[in-house]
C-alpha positions, -999 to 999 in steps of 0.1 A, spaced: 544 -890 642 541 -869 673 514 -846 683 537 -811 678 537 -821 639 500 -837 636 496 -796 648 514 -781 624 504 -802 591 471 -787 604 483 -752 604 495 -756 572 460 -770 557 442 -742 568 471 -717 558 459 -733 523 426 -734 526 424 -696 533 446 -689 510 425 -703 484 392 -688 497 410 -654 496 423 -661 456 383 -669 448 368 -637 468 394 -613 447 384 -637 415 346 -630 420 352 -591 428 377 -591 396 347 -602 379 319 -584 389 340 -551 385 346 -560 347 308 -566 343 301 -532 360 322 -514 339 312 -531 306 278 -520 313 290 -486 320 303 -485 289 276 -495 276 252 -472 290 277 -440 280 279 -457 242 239 -455 247 233 -421 256 231 -392 233 259 -370 226 262 -337 210 241 -306 223 206 -306 226 185 -288 197 148 -280 195 135 -290 158 96 -285 143 84 -294 106 75 -265 87 43 -253 81 26 -260 47 -6 -240 38 -23 -223 9 -13 -187 10 -10 -155 -15 18 -136 -18 20 -97 -11 45 -74 -27 56 -42 -13 59 -6 -25 68 27 -13 50 56 -22 27 85 -13 -8 97 -9 -23 123 -36 -57 144 -38 -78 129 -67 -83 169 -73 -65 195 -64 -78 230 -73 -58 262 -75 -84 288 -63 -84 318 -84 -110 350 -93 -125 349 -126 -133 386 -124 -106 417 -113 -112 441 -84 -111 447 -48 -108 417 -26 -135 423 4 -143 394 23 -122 361 33 -153 337 42 -137 305 52 -114 294 84 -76 287 70 -70 246 66 -105 238 73 -132 214 52 -155 230 34 -180 219 9 -187 226 -26 -205 260 -30 -193 275 0 -183 311 -6 -144 314 3 -138 348 -11 -157 376 -23 -147 404 -45 -163 441 -44 -198 434 -69 -204 472 -71 -185 482 -103 -203 448 -118 -233 455 -107 -229 489 -129 -219 469 -156 -253 449 -154 -277 481 -153 -260 496 -183 -262 463 -203 -299 458 -194 -305 492 -203 -288 489 -236 -309 453 -242 -342 476 -235 -329 499 -265 -324 471 -284 -360 453 -280 -376 488 -288 -353 490 -323 -362 456 -328 -403 457 -326 -399 489 -343 -382 475 -375 -403 443 -375 -436 467 -376 -417 486 -405 -412 453 -422 -448 446 -421 -463 475 -434 -439 476 -460 -453 442 -471 -487 453 -467 -481 486 -489 -461 460 -517 -495 442 -522 -511 475 -528 -485 484 -548 -476 519 -528 -440 513 -524 -413 498 -542 -396 464 -539 -365 474 -528 -379 499 -501 -390 461 -485 -361 450 -486 -345 479 -471 -368 475 -447 -363 439 -440 -324 444 -436 -330 470 -406 -352 442 -392 -324 416 -393 -298 444 -378 -319 451 -350 -324 413 -342 -283 411 -343 -281 443 -322 -306 429 -299 -293 393 -297 -259 408 -287 -273 431 -263 -287 402 -249 -256 384 -247 -243 414 -231 -262 410 -200 -258 375 -195 -215 382 -194 -222 411 -168 -246 387 -151 -219 364 -148 -193 390 -138 -217 396 -105 -221 360 -101 -182 355 -102 -176 384 -77 -186 353 -50 -153 328 -57 -174 294 -39 -155 265 -37 -158 240 -66 -153 209 -45 -155 194 -14 -121 189 6 -97 209 30 -88 246 19 -54 259 25 -47 295 39 -58 326 17 -26 338 0 -42 375 -7 -53 395 24 -84 416 19 -84 455 1 -59 441 -20 -68 446 -57 -70 412 -77 -69 404 -114 -93 379 -127 -100 356 -158 -88 326 -176 -53 335 -183 -33 344 -149 -53 351 -124 -47 356 -89 -43 328 -71 -63 332 -37 -62 295 -22 -58 255 -30 -79 235 -21 -79 190 -24 -102 168 -20 -97 142 10 -118 112 4 -118 91 -12 -77 93 -18 -52 81 -45 -18 62 -34 10 68 -66 38 42 -65 62 28 -89 70 -11 -96 102 -22 -113 108 -33 -145 111 -68 -133 79 -71 -111 59 -52 -141 72 -86 -162 66 -109 -134 27 -97 -135 26 -98 -166 35 -139 -170 12 -143 -145 -11 -130 -161 -3 -153 -195 -5 -181 -173 -38 -174 -155 -22 -175 -121 -31 -136 -115 -53 -112 -134 -37 -81 -145 -41 -49 -127 -56 -34 -157 -81 -61 -160 -91 -62 -120 -89 -39 -91 -66 -58 -70 -67 -56 -31 -45 -35 -14 -30 -26 18 -15 7 30 5 12 64 19 50 72 52 55 83 42 50 123 19 18 117 30 -12 127 1 -32 108 -13 -27 69 -42 -12 79 -55 10 55 -77 -14 25 -84 -3 -12 -79 -14 -48 -56 -9 -77 -75 16 -96 -47 27 -122 -18 14 -143 -1 34 -165 3 27 -202 43 25 -204 78 20 -188 95 54 -177 126 56 -196 144 76 -169 134 50 -138 132 18 -153 98 17 -131 61 15 -142 36 39 -120 5 27 -106 -16 45 -86 -48 26 -56 -77 44 -42 -91 43 -10 -117 52 13 -106 85 39 -138 92 54 -121 108 89 -93 123 71 -63 108 81 -51 103 53 -36 133 39 -20 145 3 17 139 1 24 113 34 43 86 26 34 51 32 42 16 23 20 -3 1 11 -40 -4 -4 -55 -34 -16 -91 -44 18 -103 -63 6 -140 -71 -22 -163 -71 -31 -192 -45 -9 -217 -39 9 -243 -10 42 -231 5 65 -240 27 69 -215 56 98 -214 87 105 -187 111 131 -162 100 148 -170 129 159 -203 119 172 -191 89 213 -193 85 234 -165 65 269 -176 47 279 -148 28 251 -148 -1 237 -183 9 209 -189 29 205 -218 52 188 -243 78 202 -267 99 181 -297 98 184 -331 116 184 -361 96 178 -398 103 212 -405 120 209 -384 148 232 -357 131 233 -318 123 231 -312 83 231 -277 65 204 -276 36 206 -243 14 169 -229 7 156 -201 -18 137 -179 3 107 -158 -4 87 -129 12 70 -129 49 32 -140 51 18 -141 80 51 -137 99 67 -170 84 92 -174 59 81 -184 26 107 -213 17 105 -213 -23 132 -247 -28 152 -265 -10 135 -279 20 104 -304 21 76 -301 43 87 -336 67 123 -316 73 129 -313 109 139 -278 109 167 -267 142 144 -235 154 168 -234 188 204 -240 197 213 -239 156 242 -218 172 261 -250 190 256 -273 160 283 -282 134 279 -304 100 275 -337 103 280 -337 141 260 -355 168 229 -334 180 202 -344 207 173 -334 189 142 -325 208 107 -318 189 92 -284 198 63 -284 227 28 -266 217 38 -234 236 68 -231 215 57 -238 182 33 -215 196 54 -188 197 73 -194 165 40 -190 146 40 -227 136 4 -235 153 
């Protein structure tokens, strides 16, 4: 074998070895690539899918419900100021719209005619008194003369009748004096109660008519403290309170003065506290409502008769309630529901029955367990039975939702 042939064979061997090495290296690279691809796919399958949402558990605590009603404030005492005697109005002694005290002078009627009438009545009384004394003296003398048989029995009886007439005339004269004194007193029109007075309806110098029938209205006066709040409740609410009373969960408002809270139209909270003081005895046939009334203190006079307000009345006994933020509640036509995160990592639609708002949270009467994971943020991105990435709300978020 020549040298050239041996070199050719060696080159062929080297080429074969190089090819084998290349094939081996290529196989190793393919294996590593396949392993890497498998690991990546596994990681993608393990990674969460779907939108990220925030979930929180409902709050469970003992509460009482408050029912809300609209109504208006009314004065406990509302008085029309009228004169009791006729005459010319000579004085107006108050500032229109001011607070007056019981017994304060409001108006004065010209007293001079009534002073003269009183003087005449006293003069008549003096004459009747003299006549009565004389009649009594005559009767005593008649009885003495009758004992001596110096006068007839008939004459004594006549003197007795004259004395009785004199006594009656004296009593009438005395009553006339008392009436004249009252009329003179009534020329000063004084406040019967403490409260806020309106303006004067009649100017000085006008002739006013007095008396119990058709007397001239001079002004009006309303009490301010305490004050009533009048409202009406539906027949359904009335029946609810009746059932609660029968069940022993809430005492009837006729037997207990339940607490109430009132807010005015420009207030955000029910800051005015009072007590339920009256429930009417029948349902109004025209409106189907029951009239109720609460009494509130009004020391600063902020609450005025006729003012509109909203009242909260204790509407239930204490019970354990499930509460969620109002923002988590969804609406589908007439149905209310919430999205909850299931243990399988998907979103589920949960229909619920709602109650009132208590301490900023909505009461859920039925449909939601206390351990449910309610979606409180990101619900707009979820679909029924679709995967979600649920994350528990942190302390700041829970505080913002009023759940802590």
